[in-house]
C-alpha positions in Angstrom: 4.4 -25.2 1.4 7.0 -25.1 4.1 10.3 -23.3 4.1 13.7 -24.6 5.3 14.6 -23.4 8.8 11.0 -23.8 9.9 9.7 -27.0 11.6 9.0 -29.8 9.1 10.3 -27.7 6.2 10.8 -28.6 2.6 11.7 -26.1 -0.2 10.7 -26.5 -3.8 10.3 -24.4 -6.9 6.9 -23.5 -5.6 8.7 -21.5 -2.9 9.9 -19.1 -5.6 6.3 -18.8 -6.9 5.2 -17.9 -3.4 8.0 -15.4 -3.2 7.0 -13.9 -6.6 3.3 -13.8 -5.5 4.2 -12.0 -2.3 6.2 -9.4 -4.3 3.1 -8.8 -6.5 0.9 -8.4 -3.4 3.3 -6.0 -1.7 3.9 -3.9 -4.8 0.2 -3.8 -5.6 -0.7 -2.8 -2.1 1.8 0.0 -2.1 0.7 1.1 -5.5 -3.0 1.3 -4.4 -2.1 3.4 -1.3 0.2 5.7 -3.2 -2.2 6.3 -6.1 -5.2 6.9 -3.9 -3.2 9.3 -1.7 -2.1 11.3 -4.7 -5.6 11.3 -6.1 -7.1 12.6 -2.8 -4.5 15.3 -2.5 -5.0 16.3 -6.2 -8.8 16.2 -6.7 -10.1 19.8 -6.6 -12.6 20.5 -3.8 -14.6 22.6 -6.3 -14.8 19.6 -8.6 -16.0 17.4 -5.7 -18.6 20.0 -4.8 -19.8 20.1 -8.4 -20.0 16.3 -8.5 -22.1 16.4 -5.3 -24.4 19.0 -6.8 -24.9 16.8 -9.9 -25.6 13.7 -7.7 -22.6 11.7 -8.8 -22.6 8.4 -6.9 -20.0 8.4 -4.1 -19.4 12.2 -4.4 -21.0 12.9 -1.0 -18.8 10.3 0.7 -15.7 11.7 -1.1 -16.6 15.2 0.1 -16.9 14.0 3.7 -13.5 12.3 3.4 -11.9 15.5 1.9 -13.4 17.4 4.9 -11.3 15.1 7.3 -8.4 14.6 5.0 -5.8 14.5 7.8 -7.4 11.4 9.3 -7.8 9.7 5.9 -4.1 10.4 5.1 -3.0 8.9 8.4 -4.8 5.7 7.5 -3.3 5.6 4.0 0.2 6.3 5.4 -0.1 3.5 8.0 -1.4 0.9 5.5 1.2 1.9 2.9 4.0 1.5 5.5 2.6 -1.9 6.5 3.1 -2.9 2.8 6.4 -1.1 2.3 8.2 -1.7 5.6 6.7 -4.7 7.4 6.0 -6.5 4.1 9.5 -5.9 2.9 11.0 -7.2 6.2 8.9 -10.4 6.0 9.6 -10.9 2.3 13.4 -10.4 2.9 13.4 -13.0 5.7 11.5 -15.5 3.5 13.8 -14.8 0.6 16.9 -15.3 2.7 15.6 -18.7 3.9 14.6 -19.8 0.4 17.8 -18.6 -1.2 20.0 -20.2 1.5 18.2 -23.6 1.0 18.8 -23.4 -2.8 22.4 -22.4 -2.4 21.8 -18.8 -3.6 23.3 -16.9 -0.8 25.1 -13.6 -0.8 24.9 -11.7 -4.0 21.6 -13.3 -5.1 19.9 -12.0 -2.0 21.5 -8.6 -2.5 20.3 -8.5 -6.1 16.8 -9.6 -5.0 16.7 -6.9 -2.3 18.0 -4.2 -4.7 15.5 -5.3 -7.4 12.6 -5.3 -5.0 13.5 -1.8 -3.7 13.6 -0.4 -7.3 10.3 -2.2 -8.1 8.6 -0.6 -5.1 10.0 2.8 -5.9 8.9 2.7 -9.5 5.7 0.5 -9.5 4.6 1.1 -5.9 5.3 4.8 -5.6 6.2 6.9 -8.7 3.9 5.5 -11.4 0.8 5.1 -9.1 1.2 8.7 -7.9 1.4 9.9 -11.5 -1.7 7.9 -12.4 -3.6 9.0 -9.2 -2.8 12.6 -10.0 -3.9 12.3 -13.6 -7.1 10.4 -12.7 -7.8 12.1 -9.4 -11.6 12.4 -9.5 -12.3 8.9 -10.7 -9.7 7.3 -8.5 -10.9 9.2 -5.4 -14.5 8.2 -6.1 -13.6 4.6 -6.6 -11.6 4.5 -3.4 -14.0 6.5 -1.2 -16.0 3.5 0.2 -12.9 1.5 1.2 -11.2 4.6 2.6 -14.3 5.4 4.7 -14.3 1.8 6.1 -10.6 1.9 6.8 -10.9 5.3 8.5 -13.8 4.0 10.6 -11.8 0.9 11.6 -8.6 2.9 12.2 -10.3 5.5 14.4 -8.7 4.2 17.7 -5.2 4.4 16.2 -5.9 7.8 14.6 -7.1 9.2 17.9 -4.1 7.8 19.7 -1.7 9.3 17.1 -3.6 12.7 17.3 -3.1 12.7 21.1 0.6 11.9 20.7 1.2 14.7 18.1 1.8 18.3 19.3 -1.0 20.6 18.5 
């Protein structure tokens, strides 16, 4: 698929499917970050300690993540902002090119942008946070391995941010 305005570009109905697919990816990414963040902040440390004592798989990893919650939250905030800000900018640029090529300029792009913003607020932030809060222990346990990996990979950025922040 190629988009008008880019070298060798053609626009077809599949462009709108790609646009819709990107909307789903961005909202889903935002939702995962928001839900996991709410779960980590909500899960009771005593509950985590009790799960570790019972030998619940992943509980030890979750406890170690809770012990360095600040670093884990930095990773989640960065990833969530990649979805919400960078993704939205790229999606908006792509939508503008596709809409212009199909003669849907002006109010159509405004309606798309407004609808996407509402979708991110509801489906990418509010509902996932409610779910993450309600299902805090299971969501945190499920997310712990991925969070541990992201935290390990993001350590250089985390250290840089820690040095830039006042103590």
